[in-house]
C-alpha positions as a Markdown table, in Angstrom:
| # | Residue | x | y | z |
|---|---|---|---|---|
| 1 | Unk | -17.8 | 16.1 | 0.3 |
| 2 | Unk | -14.1 | 18.5 | -1.2 |
| 3 | Unk | -12.3 | 20.6 | 0.9 |
| 4 | Unk | -12.5 | 24.3 | -0.2 |
| 5 | Unk | -8.6 | 24.5 | -0.3 |
| 6 | Unk | -8.3 | 20.7 | -2.0 |
| 7 | Unk | -7.2 | 21.2 | -5.8 |
| 8 | Unk | -8.5 | 18.6 | -7.7 |
| 9 | Unk | -8.5 | 18.5 | -11.6 |
| 10 | Unk | -11.4 | 19.1 | -13.5 |
| 11 | Unk | -10.9 | 15.2 | -15.3 |
| 12 | Unk | -10.7 | 13.4 | -12.3 |
| 13 | Unk | -13.0 | 10.8 | -12.0 |
| 14 | Unk | -15.0 | 10.8 | -8.4 |
| 15 | Unk | -16.9 | 7.9 | -7.3 |
| 16 | Unk | -19.8 | 8.5 | -4.4 |
| 17 | Unk | -19.3 | 9.5 | -0.9 |
| 18 | Unk | -15.7 | 10.3 | -1.5 |
| 19 | Unk | -13.9 | 12.5 | 0.5 |
| 20 | Unk | -10.8 | 14.7 | 0.1 |
| 21 | Unk | -9.4 | 16.9 | 2.9 |
| 22 | Unk | -7.9 | 20.3 | 3.1 |
| 23 | Unk | -4.7 | 21.0 | 0.9 |
| 24 | Unk | -4.8 | 18.0 | -1.1 |
| 25 | Unk | -3.8 | 17.7 | -4.6 |
| 26 | Unk | -5.4 | 15.2 | -7.1 |
| 27 | Unk | -4.2 | 15.3 | -11.0 |
| 28 | Unk | -5.9 | 15.0 | -14.0 |
| 29 | Unk | -5.6 | 11.1 | -14.8 |
| 30 | Unk | -6.6 | 10.1 | -11.1 |
| 31 | Unk | -9.7 | 7.6 | -10.6 |
| 32 | Unk | -11.5 | 8.0 | -7.1 |
| 33 | Unk | -13.8 | 5.3 | -6.5 |
| 34 | Unk | -17.1 | 4.7 | -4.3 |
| 35 | Unk | -16.1 | 5.7 | -0.2 |
| 36 | Unk | -12.5 | 6.7 | -0.5 |
| 37 | Unk | -11.0 | 8.7 | 1.7 |
| 38 | Unk | -8.1 | 11.4 | 1.3 |
| 39 | Unk | -7.1 | 13.2 | 3.9 |
| 40 | Unk | -5.6 | 16.5 | 4.0 |
| 41 | Unk | -2.0 | 17.3 | 2.7 |
| 42 | Unk | -2.2 | 13.9 | 0.4 |
| 43 | Unk | -0.6 | 14.5 | -3.4 |
| 44 | Unk | -2.0 | 11.8 | -5.9 |
| 45 | Unk | -0.6 | 12.2 | -9.9 |
| 46 | Unk | -0.3 | 9.8 | -12.3 |
| 47 | Unk | -2.8 | 7.4 | -14.5 |
| 48 | Unk | -3.4 | 6.2 | -10.5 |
| 49 | Unk | -6.8 | 4.0 | -9.4 |
| 50 | Unk | -7.9 | 4.3 | -5.9 |
| 51 | Unk | -10.3 | 1.3 | -5.0 |
| 52 | Unk | -13.2 | 1.4 | -3.0 |
| 53 | Unk | -12.7 | 2.2 | 0.9 |
| 54 | Unk | -9.3 | 2.8 | 0.7 |
| 55 | Unk | -8.0 | 5.8 | 3.2 |
| 56 | Unk | -4.7 | 7.6 | 2.2 |
| 57 | Unk | -3.6 | 9.8 | 5.3 |
| 58 | Unk | -1.3 | 13.1 | 5.5 |
| 59 | Unk | 1.3 | 13.8 | 3.2 |
| 60 | Unk | 1.3 | 10.5 | 1.1 |
| 61 | Unk | 2.7 | 10.8 | -2.6 |
| 62 | Unk | 0.6 | 8.6 | -4.8 |
| 63 | Unk | 1.3 | 7.6 | -8.6 |
| 64 | Unk | 4.3 | 10.2 | -8.9 |
| 65 | Unk | 6.9 | 8.9 | -11.3 |
| 66 | Unk | 9.2 | 6.2 | -10.9 |
| 67 | Unk | 12.7 | 6.4 | -9.2 |
| 68 | Unk | 14.1 | 4.7 | -12.7 |
| 69 | Unk | 16.5 | 6.7 | -14.9 |
| 70 | Unk | 15.1 | 4.6 | -17.8 |
| 71 | Unk | 11.5 | 5.8 | -17.2 |
| 72 | Unk | 10.7 | 8.4 | -20.1 |
| 73 | Unk | 6.8 | 9.2 | -19.4 |
| 74 | Unk | 5.5 | 6.4 | -20.5 |
| 75 | Unk | 1.4 | 6.2 | -19.6 |
| 76 | Unk | 2.2 | 3.9 | -17.2 |
| 77 | Unk | -0.7 | 2.9 | -14.3 |
| 78 | Unk | -0.9 | 2.3 | -10.8 |
| 79 | Unk | -3.7 | 0.7 | -9.6 |
| 80 | Unk | -4.9 | 0.3 | -6.1 |
| 81 | Unk | -7.4 | -2.2 | -5.0 |
| 82 | Unk | -10.1 | -1.6 | -2.6 |
| 83 | Unk | -10.0 | -1.3 | 1.6 |
| 84 | Unk | -6.5 | -0.4 | 1.8 |
| 85 | Unk | -5.0 | 1.7 | 4.4 |
| 86 | Unk | -2.3 | 4.0 | 3.3 |
| 87 | Unk | -0.6 | 5.9 | 6.0 |
| 88 | Unk | 1.3 | 9.0 | 5.9 |
| 89 | Unk | 4.2 | 9.7 | 3.8 |
| 90 | Unk | 4.1 | 6.5 | 2.2 |
| 91 | Unk | 5.1 | 6.4 | -2.0 |
| 92 | Unk | 3.7 | 4.4 | -4.9 |
| 93 | Unk | 4.7 | 4.6 | -8.0 |
| 94 | Unk | 3.5 | 3.5 | -11.5 |
| 95 | Unk | 5.4 | 0.9 | -13.8 |
| 96 | Unk | 7.7 | 1.4 | -16.4 |
| 97 | Unk | 7.9 | -0.1 | -19.9 |
| 98 | Unk | 10.8 | -2.5 | -18.5 |
| 99 | Unk | 8.2 | -3.8 | -16.5 |
| 100 | Unk | 4.6 | -4.9 | -17.4 |
| 101 | Unk | 3.8 | -1.0 | -17.4 |
| 102 | Unk | 1.5 | -0.9 | -14.2 |
| 103 | Unk | 1.9 | -1.6 | -10.5 |
| 104 | Unk | -0.7 | -3.3 | -8.6 |
| 105 | Unk | -1.9 | -3.6 | -5.2 |
| 106 | Unk | -4.8 | -5.6 | -3.9 |
| 107 | Unk | -7.1 | -5.5 | -1.2 |
| 108 | Unk | -7.4 | -5.0 | 2.5 |
| 109 | Unk | -3.5 | -4.1 | 3.3 |
| 110 | Unk | -2.1 | -1.8 | 6.1 |
| 111 | Unk | 1.2 | 0.1 | 4.8 |
| 112 | Unk | 2.5 | 1.9 | 7.9 |
| 113 | Unk | 4.2 | 5.0 | 8.1 |
| 114 | Unk | 6.9 | 5.8 | 5.3 |
| 115 | Unk | 6.6 | 2.5 | 3.2 |
| 116 | Unk | 7.6 | 3.0 | -0.1 |
| 117 | Unk | 6.5 | 0.6 | -3.1 |
| 118 | Unk | 8.3 | 1.2 | -6.0 |
| 119 | Unk | 7.8 | 0.6 | -10.0 |
| 120 | Unk | 6.2 | -2.5 | -11.4 |
| 121 | Unk | 5.2 | -4.1 | -8.4 |
| 122 | Unk | 2.6 | -6.5 | -7.7 |
| 123 | Unk | 1.4 | -7.2 | -4.1 |
| 124 | Unk | -1.7 | -9.5 | -3.1 |
| 125 | Unk | -4.2 | -9.1 | -0.6 |
| 126 | Unk | -4.2 | -8.6 | 3.4 |
| 127 | Unk | -0.7 | -7.6 | 3.3 |
| 128 | Unk | 1.1 | -5.8 | 6.2 |
| 129 | Unk | 4.1 | -3.6 | 5.7 |
| 130 | Unk | 5.6 | -1.8 | 8.7 |
| 131 | Unk | 6.9 | 1.3 | 9.4 |
| 132 | Unk | 9.7 | 2.6 | 6.5 |
| 133 | Unk | 9.5 | -1.2 | 4.7 |
| 134 | Unk | 10.7 | -0.5 | 1.1 |
| 135 | Unk | 9.8 | -2.6 | -2.2 |
| 136 | Unk | 12.3 | -2.4 | -5.0 |
| 137 | Unk | 11.0 | -2.6 | -8.7 |
| 138 | Unk | 9.6 | -5.3 | -10.1 |
| 139 | Unk | 9.1 | -7.1 | -6.9 |
| 140 | Unk | 5.9 | -9.9 | -6.0 |
| 141 | Unk | 4.2 | -10.7 | -3.0 |
| 142 | Unk | 1.6 | -12.9 | -2.4 |
| 143 | Unk | -1.7 | -12.6 | 0.0 |
| 144 | Unk | -1.5 | -12.4 | 3.9 |
| 145 | Unk | 2.7 | -11.7 | 3.9 |
| 146 | Unk | 3.7 | -9.5 | 6.6 |
| 147 | Unk | 6.9 | -7.3 | 5.8 |
| 148 | Unk | 8.6 | -6.0 | 9.4 |
| 149 | Unk | 9.5 | -2.4 | 9.8 |
| 150 | Unk | 12.6 | -0.9 | 8.2 |
| 151 | Unk | 12.8 | -4.4 | 6.2 |
| 152 | Unk | 14.2 | -3.7 | 2.4 |
| 153 | Unk | 13.4 | -5.7 | -0.4 |
| 154 | Unk | 15.4 | -6.3 | -3.7 |
| 155 | Unk | 14.4 | -5.6 | -6.8 |
| 156 | Unk | 12.9 | -9.0 | -8.9 |
| 157 | Unk | 12.4 | -10.8 | -5.4 |
| 158 | Unk | 9.2 | -12.9 | -5.0 |
| 159 | Unk | 7.4 | -13.3 | -1.3 |
| 160 | Unk | 5.2 | -15.9 | -1.1 |
| 161 | Unk | 2.1 | -16.0 | 0.6 |
| 162 | Unk | 1.5 | -16.4 | 4.3 |
| 163 | Unk | 5.3 | -15.5 | 4.8 |
| 164 | Unk | 6.9 | -13.3 | 7.5 |
| 165 | Unk | 9.9 | -10.9 | 7.5 |
| 166 | Unk | 11.2 | -9.7 | 10.6 |
| 167 | Unk | 12.0 | -6.2 | 10.8 |
| 168 | Unk | 15.1 | -4.6 | 9.6 |
| 169 | Unk | 16.2 | -7.6 | 6.8 |
| 170 | Unk | 17.5 | -7.1 | 4.0 |
| 171 | Unk | 15.7 | -9.5 | 1.3 |
| 172 | Unk | 17.8 | -10.0 | -1.6 |
| 173 | Unk | 16.2 | -13.5 | -2.4 |
| 174 | Unk | 13.0 | -15.1 | -2.8 |
| 175 | Unk | 11.1 | -16.2 | 0.3 |
| 176 | Unk | 9.5 | -19.4 | -0.2 |
| 177 | Unk | 5.5 | -19.6 | 0.9 |
| 178 | Unk | 4.7 | -19.8 | 4.8 |
| 179 | Unk | 8.4 | -19.1 | 5.3 |
| 180 | Unk | 10.1 | -16.8 | 7.9 |
| 181 | Unk | 12.7 | -15.1 | 7.4 |
| 182 | Unk | 15.0 | -12.5 | 9.6 |
| 183 | Unk | 18.4 | -11.0 | 9.7 |
| 184 | Unk | 21.0 | -8.2 | 7.8 |
| 185 | Unk | 21.3 | -10.5 | 4.9 |
| 186 | Unk | 17.8 | -12.2 | 5.5 |
| 187 | Unk | 18.4 | -15.8 | 5.9 |
| 188 | Unk | 15.3 | -18.4 | 6.4 |
| 189 | Unk | 14.5 | -19.9 | 10.1 |
| 190 | Unk | 11.6 | -21.7 | 9.9 |
| 191 | Unk | 7.9 | -22.0 | 8.7 |
| 192 | Unk | 5.4 | -19.4 | 9.9 |
| 193 | Unk | 3.7 | -21.3 | 11.8 |
| 194 | Unk | 1.6 | -18.6 | 13.8 |
| 195 | Unk | 0.7 | -17.2 | 10.9 |
| 196 | Unk | -0.7 | -20.5 | 9.6 |
| 197 | Unk | -2.4 | -21.0 | 12.8 |
| 198 | Unk | -3.9 | -17.7 | 12.4 |
| 199 | Unk | -5.1 | -18.2 | 9.1 |
| 200 | Unk | -6.8 | -21.2 | 10.3 |
| 201 | Unk | -5.0 | -23.7 | 8.0 |
| 202 | Unk | -5.8 | -27.3 | 9.0 |
| 203 | Unk | -3.5 | -29.1 | 11.2 |
| 204 | Unk | -3.1 | -31.9 | 8.8 |
| 205 | Unk | -1.6 | -29.6 | 6.3 |
| 206 | Unk | 0.4 | -27.9 | 8.6 |
| 207 | Unk | 2.2 | -31.2 | 9.8 |
| 208 | Unk | 2.5 | -31.7 | 5.8 |
| 209 | Unk | 4.1 | -28.6 | 5.3 |
| 210 | Unk | 6.7 | -28.9 | 8.0 |
| 211 | Unk | 7.7 | -32.7 | 6.6 |
| 212 | Unk | 8.0 | -31.0 | 3.2 |
| 213 | Unk | 10.1 | -27.8 | 4.6 |
| 214 | Unk | 12.5 | -30.3 | 6.9 |
| 215 | Unk | 13.1 | -32.5 | 3.3 |
| 216 | Unk | 13.6 | -29.6 | 1.1 |
| 217 | Unk | 16.1 | -27.9 | 3.5 |
| 218 | Unk | 17.5 | -30.7 | 5.8 |
| 219 | Unk | 18.5 | -33.2 | 3.1 |
| 220 | Unk | 21.6 | -34.5 | 1.7 |
| 221 | Unk | 20.8 | -33.6 | -2.1 |
| 222 | Unk | 20.4 | -30.5 | -3.7 |
| 223 | Unk | 17.6 | -28.6 | -3.4 |
| 224 | Unk | 16.0 | -29.6 | -7.1 |
| 225 | Unk | 16.8 | -33.2 | -5.8 |
| 226 | Unk | 14.8 | -32.5 | -2.2 |
| 227 | Unk | 12.5 | -30.8 | -4.1 |
| 228 | Unk | 11.5 | -33.7 | -6.4 |
| 229 | Unk | 11.6 | -36.6 | -3.8 |
| 230 | Unk | 9.1 | -34.2 | -1.5 |
| 231 | Unk | 6.9 | -34.2 | -4.5 |
| 232 | Unk | 6.7 | -37.8 | -5.0 |
| 233 | Unk | 6.5 | -38.7 | -1.3 |
| 234 | Unk | 4.2 | -36.2 | 0.4 |
| 235 | Unk | 0.5 | -35.8 | -0.4 |
| 236 | Unk | -0.3 | -32.6 | -2.2 |
| 237 | Unk | -2.5 | -30.5 | -0.1 |
| 238 | Unk | -3.0 | -27.1 | -1.1 |
| 239 | Unk | 0.0 | -25.5 | 0.9 |
| 240 | Unk | 2.2 | -28.3 | -0.5 |
| 241 | Unk | 1.5 | -27.9 | -3.6 |
| 242 | Unk | 1.8 | -24.2 | -3.3 |
| 243 | Unk | 5.2 | -24.3 | -2.2 |
| 244 | Unk | 6.5 | -26.6 | -4.7 |
| 245 | Unk | 4.5 | -24.3 | -7.3 |
| 246 | Unk | 6.4 | -21.3 | -6.6 |
| 247 | Unk | 10.1 | -22.7 | -5.9 |
| 248 | Unk | 9.9 | -24.1 | -9.4 |
| 249 | Unk | 8.4 | -21.3 | -11.2 |
| 250 | Unk | 10.6 | -19.0 | -13.3 |
| 251 | Unk | 12.6 | -16.3 | -11.2 |
| 252 | Unk | 15.3 | -13.6 | -11.4 |
| 253 | Unk | 16.6 | -14.5 | -7.5 |
| 254 | Unk | 17.3 | -17.3 | -5.6 |
| 255 | Unk | 15.8 | -18.5 | -2.3 |
| 256 | Unk | 16.6 | -17.6 | 1.1 |
| 257 | Unk | 18.2 | -20.5 | 2.8 |
| 258 | Unk | 18.5 | -21.5 | 6.5 |
| 259 | Unk | 22.0 | -20.5 | 8.0 |
| 260 | Unk | 24.8 | -23.0 | 6.8 |
| 261 | Unk | 22.8 | -24.4 | 4.0 |
| 262 | Unk | 24.5 | -23.8 | 0.5 |
């Protein structure tokens, strides 16, 4: 069902039950899978794939060239998963040769009004980004993350699963899985306990995670030393294991820490 005023390139690949609204423009290399809904006044460009059941609302601009001065027109991709809700004025850009040549968005995410997803980002599933939240290039976000409105995430930052970023925060450093950060220059202020309970994480796991958090960030040693101590002393339940693995992975950024902790 394509509105008569929509402009759709002949080479666009369109699945079953796709809807394209009035005055929308779909470029020649776009792929729209089954049950995609494109509202009026949407622009889709580039080598962009939109997954099944995703809905894109008016005035979103999806797949246009990155805001990267090093970009030279390489045929990079934007791959959007299934059942995402992409609200008004959202912008998403493809990858670059300086990254993985693709930006990847998982499933069941909500991108509220004015969200920006820059080049080479990788976003998991069940992520919520509040109004006008912004991701710099090369950001990696794991599953079940919430980013509050008007927050900005610096290039190359990682945000671990089930973390929450308070509104109007500037995130310059990695956010640990299950962490809660906030502030003009975001600092860690605890674990996302409410999010863990909503995710129905076992109470024993939450208890072990709290012990690990206290040992890592409240101990007298360095973060590295405390992490090693936690690795030996606290049972490796799923959440604790993921926290330790995340903090030991190679990264270009340091970590958001509690206020007063260096």
